[in-house]
C-alpha positions as a Markdown table, in Angstrom:
| # | Residue | x | y | z |
|---|---|---|---|---|
| 1 | Met | 89.7 | 60.2 | 64.9 |
| 2 | Phe | 88.8 | 59.2 | 68.5 |
| 3 | Glu | 87.0 | 56.0 | 68.9 |
| 4 | Ser | 85.2 | 55.1 | 72.1 |
| 5 | Gly | 86.2 | 52.0 | 74.0 |
| 6 | Asp | 82.7 | 50.6 | 73.9 |
| 7 | Asn | 82.3 | 50.5 | 70.1 |
| 8 | Ser | 80.2 | 47.4 | 69.3 |
| 9 | Asn | 81.3 | 47.4 | 65.6 |
| 10 | His | 85.0 | 46.9 | 66.6 |
| 11 | Asn | 86.5 | 43.6 | 65.5 |
| 12 | Tyr | 88.5 | 41.9 | 68.3 |
| 13 | Asp | 90.3 | 39.3 | 66.1 |
| 14 | Ala | 94.0 | 38.7 | 66.8 |
| 15 | Asn | 94.7 | 39.8 | 63.2 |
| 16 | Ser | 93.0 | 43.2 | 63.6 |
| 17 | Lys | 95.1 | 46.3 | 63.8 |
| 18 | Gly | 93.9 | 47.4 | 67.3 |
| 19 | Ser | 94.7 | 44.1 | 69.1 |
| 20 | Phe | 98.0 | 43.8 | 67.3 |
| 21 | Ser | 99.1 | 47.2 | 68.6 |
| 22 | Asn | 98.0 | 46.2 | 72.1 |
| 23 | Leu | 100.2 | 43.1 | 72.0 |
| 24 | Asp | 103.2 | 45.2 | 70.9 |
| 25 | Ser | 102.7 | 47.6 | 73.7 |
| 26 | Glu | 102.5 | 44.8 | 76.2 |
| 27 | Gln | 105.7 | 43.2 | 74.9 |
| 28 | Asn | 107.4 | 46.6 | 75.1 |
| 29 | Leu | 106.3 | 47.0 | 78.7 |
| 30 | Asp | 107.8 | 43.6 | 79.5 |
| 31 | Asn | 111.0 | 44.5 | 77.8 |
| 32 | Ile | 111.2 | 47.8 | 79.7 |
| 33 | Asp | 110.8 | 46.0 | 83.0 |
| 34 | Ala | 113.4 | 43.4 | 82.0 |
| 35 | Asn | 115.9 | 46.0 | 80.8 |
| 36 | Leu | 115.9 | 47.9 | 84.1 |
| 37 | Ser | 119.3 | 47.5 | 85.7 |
| 38 | Ala | 120.3 | 48.3 | 89.2 |
| 39 | Lys | 122.2 | 51.3 | 88.0 |
| 40 | Asn | 119.2 | 52.8 | 86.3 |
| 41 | Val | 117.0 | 52.2 | 89.4 |
| 42 | Ala | 119.6 | 53.8 | 91.6 |
| 43 | Ile | 119.9 | 56.8 | 89.3 |
| 44 | Arg | 116.1 | 57.2 | 89.2 |
| 45 | Lys | 115.8 | 56.8 | 93.0 |
| 46 | Lys | 118.5 | 59.5 | 93.5 |
| 47 | Gln | 116.7 | 61.9 | 91.2 |
| 48 | Leu | 113.4 | 61.3 | 93.0 |
| 49 | Glu | 115.0 | 61.9 | 96.3 |
| 50 | Gln | 116.5 | 65.1 | 95.1 |
| 51 | Leu | 113.1 | 66.2 | 93.7 |
| 52 | Phe | 111.5 | 65.4 | 97.1 |
| 53 | Val | 114.1 | 67.4 | 99.0 |
| 54 | Arg | 113.7 | 70.3 | 96.7 |
| 55 | Leu | 109.9 | 70.3 | 97.1 |
| 56 | Ile | 110.2 | 70.1 | 100.9 |
| 57 | Ala | 112.7 | 73.0 | 100.9 |
| 58 | Phe | 110.4 | 75.1 | 98.6 |
| 59 | Gly | 107.4 | 74.3 | 100.7 |
| 60 | Leu | 109.2 | 75.3 | 103.9 |
| 61 | Ala | 110.6 | 78.5 | 102.4 |
| 62 | Phe | 107.2 | 79.5 | 100.9 |
| 63 | Gly | 105.4 | 78.7 | 104.2 |
| 64 | Ala | 107.9 | 80.8 | 106.2 |
| 65 | Ile | 107.4 | 83.8 | 103.9 |
| 66 | Leu | 103.6 | 83.5 | 104.2 |
| 67 | Gly | 103.9 | 83.1 | 108.0 |
| 68 | Ile | 106.1 | 86.2 | 108.4 |
| 69 | Gly | 103.8 | 88.2 | 106.1 |
| 70 | Thr | 100.7 | 87.1 | 108.0 |
| 71 | Tyr | 102.4 | 87.9 | 111.3 |
| 72 | Tyr | 103.3 | 91.4 | 110.0 |
| 73 | Leu | 99.8 | 92.1 | 108.8 |
| 74 | Ile | 98.2 | 90.9 | 112.0 |
| 75 | Asn | 100.4 | 93.2 | 114.1 |
| 76 | Arg | 100.1 | 96.1 | 111.6 |
| 77 | Phe | 96.3 | 96.2 | 111.8 |
| 78 | Gly | 96.2 | 95.4 | 115.6 |
| 79 | Leu | 94.3 | 92.2 | 115.3 |
| 80 | Asn | 96.4 | 90.5 | 118.0 |
| 81 | Lys | 95.3 | 93.0 | 120.8 |
| 82 | Lys | 92.7 | 92.3 | 123.4 |
| 83 | Pro | 89.6 | 94.4 | 123.5 |
| 84 | Tyr | 90.5 | 96.2 | 126.7 |
| 85 | Gln | 93.8 | 97.2 | 125.2 |
| 86 | Leu | 92.1 | 98.7 | 122.3 |
| 87 | Glu | 89.8 | 100.7 | 124.6 |
| 88 | Gln | 92.7 | 102.0 | 126.6 |
| 89 | Glu | 94.5 | 103.1 | 123.4 |
| 90 | Lys | 91.4 | 104.8 | 122.2 |
| 91 | Ile | 91.0 | 106.7 | 125.4 |
| 92 | Glu | 94.7 | 107.7 | 125.4 |
| 93 | Leu | 94.4 | 108.9 | 121.8 |
| 94 | Glu | 91.4 | 111.0 | 122.7 |
| 95 | Lys | 93.3 | 112.6 | 125.6 |
| 96 | Gln | 96.2 | 113.4 | 123.3 |
| 97 | Glu | 94.0 | 115.0 | 120.8 |
| 98 | Gln | 92.3 | 117.1 | 123.4 |
| 99 | Ala | 95.7 | 118.2 | 124.8 |
| 100 | Ser | 97.0 | 119.1 | 121.3 |
| 101 | Phe | 94.2 | 121.6 | 120.7 |
| 102 | Pro | 94.6 | 124.4 | 123.3 |
| 103 | Lys | 91.6 | 126.6 | 124.1 |
| 104 | Ile | 91.5 | 129.8 | 122.1 |
| 105 | Ser | 91.6 | 132.7 | 124.5 |
| 106 | Ala | 92.1 | 135.4 | 121.9 |
| 107 | Phe | 88.4 | 136.4 | 121.9 |
| 108 | Pro | 87.5 | 139.1 | 124.4 |
| 109 | Tyr | 85.4 | 138.1 | 127.3 |
| 110 | Ile | 82.0 | 139.8 | 127.5 |
| 111 | Pro | 80.3 | 139.7 | 130.8 |
| 112 | Glu | 76.8 | 138.4 | 130.9 |
| 113 | Ser | 75.3 | 141.6 | 132.2 |
| 114 | Leu | 76.5 | 143.4 | 129.0 |
| 115 | Glu | 75.1 | 140.6 | 126.8 |
| 116 | Leu | 71.7 | 140.8 | 128.5 |
| 117 | Ser | 71.6 | 144.6 | 128.1 |
| 118 | Lys | 72.5 | 144.3 | 124.4 |
| 119 | Gln | 69.7 | 141.7 | 123.9 |
| 120 | Lys | 67.2 | 143.9 | 125.6 |
| 121 | Ser | 68.1 | 146.9 | 123.5 |
| 122 | Glu | 67.9 | 144.9 | 120.3 |
| 123 | Asn | 64.5 | 143.6 | 121.4 |
| 124 | Ser | 63.3 | 147.1 | 122.1 |
| 125 | Asp | 64.6 | 148.3 | 118.7 |
| 126 | Ile | 62.6 | 145.5 | 116.9 |
| 127 | Asn | 59.4 | 146.4 | 118.8 |
| 128 | Arg | 59.5 | 150.0 | 117.6 |
């Protein structure tokens, strides 16, 4: 199981299993550093450079896609227009709507004098 590093019951003798494994790992690290050849370093460096270039290319492509999408949405919803431009468009739209609905002239025109006489006759019928 997992043992914490601050265990006070742990024996730190050189013969104990824990310190022996630490010594082995330190020796292995020394061997790894000693075994690195210039060829291995060059290969690893080339791999890291390729990874770096790929990450840069991916970041640029992803950023370009996000930028184009944002630009499209801003223009689509009119967020790039100035307030006076929005007011002008609103006024023009209202004028177009009013022009698109012509006045209905199919109803007959009733002169006011006839309307007043009808109202008077209705009032007199109610009073009877």
